[in-house]
Phi, psi and omega in degrees: 000158182268096182252151172213126181062031180079013183233150173280110192296330180297327177298318179295321178298314181294319179295323177296320177295320178297319178296317180299317179297319179296319179297319178297316179298312182295327178300315177294317181295324180298324178301321180286316180300324181275003177076022182269348174226160183301145178303139178090356182303318185257022175242143179087165176056224183297330180295314179296318180298316181295322179299315180292320181294319181294311179300318181298320181294319178299312184290322176301314180294330176294318177295317177297320180295326177299319179291315181299324183278329190227003185296318182269331179207124183290121178256085186301316181299314181290324178298312182297320180298315181293321180296318178297319178298319180295315181296316179297318180294319178298317178296321178298319178297317179300313181296314183297317180288331177295323179287318186279316183224074185301337180280347182217036184292154187276110178263336176204084181261201187293324179290320176300317182296316180294321180298311181292321178296327178295328175287313180296325180301332179299330180293336184252000188300325181256009180279156172301148184299328180295323178293319179294319179295322178295319178298321178298317180295321180294319179297320185283318189253328184264318185302324180302336179290348180271002181300140183209148177297334180295344182255020179279358182303144176302329182285347182245008183297338179294339179287322184079022183251010174280173180259355179245155180258118182290152176283109186204140181294330182211123183219111177232078181289170182301323176256109015254009196281351170291335184299308179295331177295311179294327177296319177295321178295316179296322178301316177293317180297327181278001180088015183296339180300335177299333179288344180259011180275060178233156184132175180294144178301322177233093184305126179272188183302320182293315179296320179294319178297321179294333180276344186302313180300323179292328179287336183241032186299322182295314179297317180295323178301319184289331184255349191291325182294312175303323179294315180297317181294321177298319179297318180296314180297318179296318179296318179296321179296317179294319182299321181293340184254002178278000000 
């Protein structure tokens, strides 16, 4: 396989592409949030599809990464370190959005979902890949039938089994978002990582540079929104003076 620094470089390339797609999506959504385009511009149609596809790709790669890092031998120190980082980052997003947009702050977004899925994934880490894939299918197709008004509580919104959609900038509850995580884990268990063993035998500077965003996806995720909003404000300021 094409590894660099103990990592499968193709995973970093794919994660980097997912981050780029997410940044483009958020750039468009920020224009609407700031009132620079008509309300509803970035909702529905291709925008909704792209949002789901981008989130699914991130979460799928997180499940695959859990297998690559711990599938053959559980590395508790590195697992615990990443889990703590995810929880801290998720808490940071909640606090920041509560300050910035208190009416739609993130109580259970994509980082919260990946952190909890990483814990649930441990239950399937040694399971046959077919069992993990079946669990993913059940979460995606069967679990939604369990939705009930009794589960609309704010304290249970992380389940995704209520009948109402909370007002939130980012909401990826376990149902259905545990499904792509388990699908990624099953993909790794089935040996799917071999399909990603492509790239230069000795990655050069260009290949390494292309992998950099994927290696630092969590850090980039945390800072990209302030950067995008700053770019929009700067652009608007220049436009007013042209």
